[in-house]
N, C-alpha and C positions, 0 to 999 in steps of 0.2 A: 288548714295550712299543713303542708306536708313537713315530717321531722327532717331538720338540716342534715343529719347523719345519713338518712335514706336517700336525700337528693345527691349528696356528695358520693356517695356509693355507686348510684347509677351513672352519674355524669363522668367520673373518672373513667368508667369502662366503655363509654360510648365513642364512635368515631366522632371526629369534631363536626362534621356536617350534621350527623344525627343529633348531637349535642345542642348545637345552634337552633336546630328546629325546635327541639324540645324546650331550650331555655325561653324562647318566645311565647311558649304557651303558659309560662308561670306568670303571676302577677307581679306588680312592681316592687313589693315588699320581699317576696320570695327570690326575685332576681337579685335584689342587692345583697341579701343575705348570703345567697349561694355564691355570687361573685367574689365577695370578700373572703370567702373560705377555700376558694379553688387554689390549687398550685399556680404559681405564676405562668408556667409553661402552659397549662390547660386554659387559663384565663386569657392569656395572649391569643391563643388559636381561636378561642370562643369569640373574642372581640373582632376578629378579622372576618368572621362569618356571619354574624348576626347583622340585621338591618341598621343602616346609619342611625335610624331613629332610636332604636333600642340601645345601640352603643353609645349615643349622646345621653341617654337616660343614665346609664351606668356611670359615665365618666362624670357627670354632674353631680353625682352623689358621694365621689371621691374626694380626698384631699387634693387640691392643686398639684402638690408635688408628686403624689403618687399617680394621679390621672396624667401628669406630664410625662412620667416614666414610661407608662404604658404607651401613650401616644408616640412617643420617640422610637419605639420598638416596632412600631406597625409600619407597614408599606406606606410611603407618603400618600399616595392616592386614597387608601383606606382611611388614613388619619385625617385627610382633608375632608372626606365625605362625613365623618362623624362630626368634625369641628363645624361643619356648615350647619347641623341640626342642634348645636349647642347654643344656649342663650347668649346674645352678644356680650354682656357683662362677664359670664363666666368664661366666654371665648377669649377675651382679652387677658384674662388671668391665667389661663392655660397657656396660651401663646408666649407670655412673659416668663412662665416657669420652664419652658422648653429650653434646650442649648440653642444657641445662636445659629448655628448651621442648619438644624432641624426646622426651627421656627422660620427661617428665611425660604426654605424650601417650601414649606406649608403656605406661607403667604403669597408665594409665587403662583402656587396651585390655586389659592382662594380667589385670584383675580380672574379666574376663568369661571364662565357659567358651567354648570354639570352637563348640560347638553352639548357641550363642544369637544373638539379633540383635545384642546389644552385641559378641560375638566376631566376627561376620562383616561389621560395618558399616565404612563409610568415614568417619572422624572429620571428615575436612576437608569441610566443607560452608558455603556462603555463604548468609546469611539477611539479610532486610531488616528495619529496625526499623519496626514499626507506624505510628510518628507522623511519618514522613518525607513530602516530597512526592514527585511522580512524577519530577521533574528529578532531585532527589537520589537516586532509587531506581535511575535509568538511569546515573547517574554512578557509583554503587557497583557496579552490574553491569560496567561497562567496566572498573572498575579490579581486579575480583576475579580470581583465577587461574581459568584455564578448567577445571582437573581438578576444581575444587571447585564448579562450577556444575551444578546438577541439575535441579530445579524451583525456582522463585522463592518459597521459604519465607519466611514473613513471622514475626516473633518480637516479643514485647513486651520491654520495657526488663530484665526479669529473666530473659529467655532462653526463657521458655516459648512453645511453639509456638502461633501465633494462626491461621494458615491458609496459603493459596498464592494466588499471583496468576498469571493467565493473561498471558502475553507480549503477546498481541494487545490485551488490555484496557489493559496499561501503556502500549503504544505509541500507543493511540488517545486516551488520556486526555491532559487538558491539563497542561503542564509544571508549573504551580503548584498544581494541585489536590492534596490529600492523598490518599495510596494507600489509606487505610481504607476507602471506599466500595467499591473494587473487589477487596477481599481475599474470597476464597472461604474461609469457615471451616469447611465440611464437608469434612475432609482426612482421608484414612486415615492412621493413623499405628500404629507398632508400638512396645510397650514393650521396653526394653533386655533384659529377661530372657525374652522370648518364644522358644520353641525354633526352631531353624533350620528345622525341618521345617514348622512352622506359617507362618514367613515365607514359605518357598517356596510352599506352599499358596495364601496369601493373594494373593502376586505373581502367580500363575498365574491366579487369578480375577480380580483387577483389571487385569491386563496392564499394569502401570506400568513405567516405566523404572527407577524408584527409589522407595523407601519411607522416610519419615522415621523416625527412631528417637529416642524420648523416654524420659528417666529418670522415676523414681518421682514426681517433682513436675512432670512435664511439659515439662521443658526439652529443647529440640532439642539432641541430642549428636552426630548423625551420619545417614547414610543407608545404606540396603542397596541396592546397585546389582543390576540384573537379572542382568548377567554373573556376579556373585559368587553370587547365589542359585542360577543354574544350575549353577555349578561346585560349590558346596555340595550341591546335590542328586544330582549325578552321583557325588561323592566319598562320599556316604552310601549310594547304591546298590550301589557297588562294595565298599564296607566290610560292608554286610550280607551280600553274596554270600560274601565271604571267612569272615565269622563263621559262617554257615550250616554250612560244610564243616569249621570247627574252625581256620581260619588266624586270624593276628590281623588286627585292623582296620587297625593302623598299618604293616603290612607292606606293602613296595612290591617291584617285580620285581627291583630290585637292592639290596634291604636287605642289611644284613650277615649273615653265618651266625649270629652270636650272636642276632640278633633272630629268625631263622627257628626255631632251636631252642627259644627261650624262648617263643615264642608257639604253636608246633605241637605240641611234645612232650607238654604235659600231656593235650591232647585225643586224642592218638594212644594215651596209656596208657589213657584212658576208652574209646575205641574197641577197644582189646585186651580190655579187661575184657568189654565187650558181646559181642565175638566169642566169648570163652570161654562165655558164657552161651548162645548159639546153638549153639556145639558142643556143650555139655551137652545140650541138647534132642534133639540128633541121637544122642548117646550112649544116651540112654534107649532109643532104638528101633533099637540096634544089631544085635539080633538079628533084627528084620524086614528090615532092609536086607540081611543076610546071605542071608536065604531069596529075596529078589527084587532082583537086582543093577540092575534097571532103575528102581528107585526113587532110587538113588544119580545116575542119569544125569539124572532129571527134577527134582531138588531144586532146581537153580539157576534152572530155568524159573519154578517157583513164586515163590521168593524174588525173582528179577528183575522179575516182572510186578508183586508188591506194592511193590518199591522204587519203580519208575516211576510207579504209582498215587499212592503217598504223596507223591511229589515234586512231582506236578502239583498236587496238593491244597495242599502247603506253599507253593508259589510263589504260588498264587491268594491265599491267605490272608495272606502276608506283604505282597503288594502292598495287600491291603484295609487291613492295619493301617498301612502306610506313608502310604497316601493318605487314611486316616480314612474309609474307606467303611463300616466296621462301626460303625454308630450304636448306642447303648444299646438292649439288648432284641432285637438281631438275630443274636447269637451261636447262639441255639438254632435259629433258622432256617438259618444257614450250616451247622451239624453236620448237620441232616436233609438239607440238599441234597446234601453230601458223602457222607453214607451211602447215599442212594438212588442217587446218581450212580456211586458205587462198587459198588454191587449190580448195577445194569443193566448197566455196562461189564464187571463180573465175569462175568455170565452170558453175554454176547456172546463174550468171550474163552475161557471155560469151553467153550462149544461147538464152537469153533473147535480149541481144544488137544485136546478128546476125540476129534474126528474125526482130527487128525494123529497122536495116540498110538495109536488103534486101527489105523490104516493101518499105522503102524511095527511094531507088535506081529504083525500079521497077516503082514507082509513078513518078520519074525523067524522065523516058524513057530509061534507061540503058538496055543493053542486060542481059540475065539471067546469062550468065558467068560472065559478070563484077559485077553484084549484089551479085553473090555468093562468086567470090573471095574477094571483099570488105569486105563481112561479115566473111569469114573465117579468114582474116587477123586481123580484130579487135577483134575477139573471141580469137584467140591465144595470141594476145597483151595482152588483158584483164586478161587472166589466169596468164601469166607470171608476169604482173605488180601486180596484187593483192597478188599473192604468195610472191613475192618480199617484197612488202609493209608489209605484215604481219610478215615477218621474221625481217624486219628493225626495226619496231614498237617494237619488243621483244629485239633485239639485241643492238640497239643504247643505251638505258639506262644502259644496263648491261655493255657495253664496258665504258661508262662514269664512272660508279661506280668502275671498275677495275682499271681505271686510276687515281682513287682517286678524281674524279671531281663529282659534284652535277649532279645525274641522271635527273634532271629535267632542268637542265640549257640549254635552247634553243634546246631541243631534237627535238622539232616540226620543227625547221629551217633544221636541218640536214636530218631529215625523209623526208620533202618536195623535198629536192634536189635529194635523192635517187629515189622516186616514179616519180619525173619528168623526170629524167635523163633515169632510166629504161623503163618507160613508152613509151617516145618519141622514144628511140632507138629500143625498141621491135616492136612498131606499125610501124615506117617507115622503119625498117629492114625488117619485114616481107613483107611489101608493096613492097620494091624493088626486093625480091625474087619472089614475085608472080606478077610482073608488068605486064606480058603478059596476066595474066587473068583479071585483073581490069581496064584496060585501053579501 
């Protein structure tokens, strides 16, 4: 364990972003000791930048009054993310200890799922009443907190979003004129229940710095900032990457061992079952392998090429689903594309593999017939497996989506099962058919 004085000296000098990364490399006890000793300004900046899970761990170890004081000074969206990770019992105590206006805002945010516009929005937003003058609008802007100013949104008296004002138009208007004539009412807005992926797509298309969020009745309740949308997009991409291989979406590099076991072990058992299925296929052809030892040497080549082909297809399809490139009716076209692509690539790889295997068997002293037979067997198996892998990489996420499941959830495990079983069955099956040639 590092001396507390050394840690303090280092953290006080670090940039907040660097300090947050370094903080998450410490063990739980070191984090707690260090955080309690940091100046409040640095502690607050650190709490804003570390992961919600790490923040919840720190907050849970503080006295409720001290934790509530810190949470009350955080941006509401950040505080809400931290509270989502806190144990429900402690969460109630923290919310009770918060000032009523702060707790009301956090409870309002807590009703939204993190993957919605409401869950990723910044609720602090300044708006101008639609029936005020230019001079009153400028005065209101000057008095508003800077962090709550995004675009100059205009709302009616009931809070519904009326439009937006261009700052240039406001400054050039006469002070006593009403702002109504310069309000631009064609403003892009997002409902609070819109998925975060749709918000990210929309923001990328419009290239706005912020998008207003409205509730069911059209009332302005917050904004989604570009930086938050980008962070959400990056987090979703990494979560999908983890889920594809069977790791938990919430797991982080320094998550506790209990989370590692809980999120990974079930899928490792699934993978074990699929591995036995592939092994069973090999067992069926045990006699064939016993007659030609070279088959055992070449099995990983066939399975490996199938796995790589399927992973390429899976990555492209997952990207298409994430970015909504697959419009209705395009799925059949996608499957055909992957099939023909897999066949063409399979033929090309099969030719090279057959030549390499033939040269290997000639160098080993086999007859021309045996070398040719083995080359033909692996070439045909390669074409079959790569075509099947390409189709599987496309179809598996589409099936999961059709069943209402997350397309990213352990797709790689199912894909590996298909490519191993098809590859082994094709290679050893063809070898059995052409046994008289390769012995």
